[in-house]
C-alpha positions, 0 to 999 in steps of 0.5 A: 569629695568636692574640689571646692567649698561652696557658700551662698550669699544672700541678696542685699536690699538698701532702704529707700526714703522720701526725697525732701523735695528733690525732683527725681526722674520718673520711677527713681527713689533715693537710698537712705545714704544718698539723701544723707549725703545730699544733706551733709553736702548742703550743710555749711558746717561740714567740710568733709563727708565719708560715704561707706555704702556697699558696692552697688548701692549708688554711691555715684548718684549720691556724689553727683546729686548736688551737681544735678539738683543744685547745679554745684560745680564738681571735680571728681577724681578716680584712681584708674582711667578705666573707672573714670571712663566708666563714670563719665558714661554714668554722669552723662546718664544722670544729666540726661535723666535729671535735665539740670537747668544749667546744662553742665559740661562734662569732661574727662581728663588724664595726662594723655588727654591733657597732652593731646588737648595742649597740642591740638589747641596749640597751648603753651603749657600744661597750666594753660591746658588745665585752666582752659579745661576747668573753665569749660567743664562744670563737671571735671572727671580726672585722677587724684594725681592731677588734683594733687599736683595742682596743689603741689604747685606743679605746672608753674613756670619757676626758676632758681636765682641767687638761691631763691625760687622766682617766677609765677606765684604758687596760687596762680593755678590752684586758686583758679581751679578751686574757684571753679569748683565747689565740690571735690569727690574722691572715689574708691579712695581706699585703694591708696596707701598712707602716702597718698592719704597724706598727699590729699590731706595736704591739698585739702588743708591748703584749699581749706585755708586759702579758698574756704567753703569747699566740700570734700566727699570720699566714697569708699566701702571702707573709710580710711581710719588714718584720714578720719584721725587727721580730720579730727586733729586738724579741726576739719568738720566731717560726717560719716554716712554709714548705712551698714552701721545704721542698719539700712541694709537687709537680706530678704524682701522686707516691704516696699521701701527696700531696693535690691542692690545685689543678687544672690551669689554662689561662691566657690573656694577651690581647696588646693591652691598653693600660694605661688604665682602659677597656681591660679593660672594652672587652675584656670587652664585645668578648669577652662572647659569643665567649669568656665566654658560649661557655665556659658554652655549651660546658661546661654546669654551669660557674661563673665570676667576673670580678674588676676594680678599678673598681666602675663597670665592675662595675655596667655589666658586670652589666647587660650580662651579665645580658642575654646570660646570661638566655636560658641561665637562668644567674644573674649577680650582683655583689659590690663595696664598694657591694653590700648585705649580703644580696646579698653573702651570697648572691652567691658561692653562687648566681651562675653568673657573679659580677662583683666587685672586691677584696671577693672577691679576698682569700681567699674559697673559690670553686668556679669553673672560669672566671675573668677578672681584672685584676692591678694588681700582682704580689701582686694578680695571684697573689691573684686567680688563686688563686680558680680551681682550688681544687675538682675539682667540674667535671671533665671540664670544663677550668679557664680563666682570662684575665689582663687585664694591660697589654701591656707586662707581657705582652711582658716575659713572652713577647716579650723575649730573657729572657722566662720563658714561651713560648706553649703551654708548661706550668709549675709554680706555683712557677716561674710565681709567681716569673716574675710577681713579677719581671715586674711594675713596682716597687710602693712598700712605704713601709718607712720609714713605721713609723719616721716615723709608726708610732712615733707610735702607739708613743709613745701606747702607751708613754705609757699604759703609764707610767700603768699601772706599778702593774698592769704594773711592767716593761711600760713599760720593756720595751715602750720597749726593744723598740720602739726596737730594732725601729723604730730610733727614740728614743721621746722624739723621738716625744713631741717630734714629737707635741708639735710637731704639737699646738703647730701645731694639727695634732692631726688629723695625730696622729689620722691616724697613730693610725688603722688604714686612715685616718680616712675624712675624704672619705667620704660618706653615700649612699643607693644607688638603682643596684640596685633589688633591694636591701632598703631598709635596705641602701641606706644606705651610705658611700663615698669622694667621689673614687670618687663623682665619677669614676664615679656620677651623684648628687643632693644630700640634706639631712643631716637628711632623710637621717638621718630616712629611714635611721631610718625604715628602721631603720638605725643611723645612728651611722656617718654622723655624720662623713660629709662630706655626704649623697648619692643615687646615681642611676646610673653614668657611661659615661665617667669624669668629669674633675674635680680639686681646686682651691685658690683661692690660690697653693699653691706655698709649701705644696707646697715646704714638704714638710709634712703639712697640715691644709688648709681651703678646697679646692674641687671643679672641673669635674664638672657635676651636681646638688649639686656646688657644695654638695659643694665647699662641704662640702670647703672647710669641712673641715680635711683632713689632706693632703700636697701635692707640686709634681709632677704625679700621673702623674709621682709614680705612675711615679717612686715606684711608688705603688699603684693605689688610693693616694689621690693626686689632681690639684690646681690652684691659682689660677695653674694652673686654666685650664691645659689640661694636667694640673694641676701639683700632686698632693694626697694625703689621710689615711693616704696623705698620711703615706705620701707624705710619708715617701718624701720626708722621709727624703731631706731633711737632718734639720736642714731644719725645713721637713720636720719636722712 
């Protein structure tokens, strides 16, 4: 009996069309969706375009055609630095091929690059750096965080006097940036939650009502229903480009007007993986030679990737696979959130086997014919499988992928009466994708978050527009009407919510609501000694405390000493200013450390209140290691935005469908710390705290003051 179920996925072909007079490089043609996207972006009556073409079908070209053929200035945002780096090379390739008349300058920007640019050019502020860079770059590739913070009035010189905000006008930066760019692109936006959808929507409406005439393009294999709904209700004109619904894909050779975008793939599903943290790692160790190494031996010249959820698992596997691949003169590289910039930049190109985490599963254009991946949820599964089969370089070698998913999902796919797959059968990608989506457990989308907390951002934007009525006479009114219609809120009620938080000395809660991905209040400054091949200046990083406690061995480092070492290595240290503490990572744990948060008093009343808190005196309990007491003191002394539930973490994850990386952890108090069972409470931090509160707040009567922040 086979240890795997196996299915075959058909090749995918995308329909090509005439080019409508667009001058293309020799031997190039446009897919249907690329032409439709270009037409929609040229249409003065359309504000927002959604392109849902399949992975590998050239959404990037669709996005940058306007820049290449019409010279339209473009700001493109990407959720990961790795994807932005990959796209910079892609856009430069388009420029080389199209040879646009205006010779657009292409820059890539993230927080670290901005800091270095400011220091190198002796600029006084981030505002100056952003203005300088946008003035120089007709095509700017950045992240949605920077885009959002520009439109949340960060980077301005502000101060409080007599209870009023003084200093630079809110439009000093965003109007300059928005004047410079005509098109704003949001790539792989489906990876973000409703909190980020609300943030970007607020920014789009600000631009719409202050600097009109801009275009917004969202690229995603799955359109965000929440954002579509907001566009509908707010009066934004939008157009979806949906080639699958328009039958612009086929799955066999069907004439000359079809371009192959995906190779046939053989997909294996191991049958016996348990739903625990170690099952994928154990499978990879057990099959490292009999399956993985054997594939490379049988098919010389192959390239492969392993994409996992755990950095610690990657670290251990890199060492293991280097040992067994070295005799074949094959190179094993890593790419994770802890990998230095030099290694990240080289790893995708140079690795025969690349082992990484989510830094490489979002949109990066791999040339591989072998893939092993974990699928945390349906979207994650489809995203990661999309890394293989994008290029025909490996023929006549096969394309093999192994999906490391829990056996209860495998059983749904193959073993129940209504299961969508049969072993050794062949399926097309559309049928396959629908089956995967229907077989995975529910994952919460936090659809009430924009109404509860996203509208806090809206109120702050509205307040700034009230101060800018001379520059934008109708903006305040139009923005208010659009937001209230889209989010189903009363903007004045949001002002009251803000004021109540301020009265209760919970400004940090408002700051958290206005952050994009969260305030990183548990991030530590680290010196990473786990990869001796990294350049010295790239070993200074930041990483979240729970991940460190679970997976790494570490030592405490004095903050002053850490900063001095970083400066000696010519590292810009501003990003370490808000770090919880400074640590040196010395190795990784073979087994995840069992630890928990601890509150030294009775936590029950706080848990029952159902409020987001700014809580001090939390401690860390159980892990034994150098510096643990000092880490606990650092946590205890910091007021942390959190939400506490009187349900244990496993129950909440199952009942509420919390995402795999949701920041919720076990919590014990003075009455439960000695209990041998799991701690009875759950604590969520930062943005996750607001999201968890949202799930429960909307179930409570609105006259229950305990549930109103």
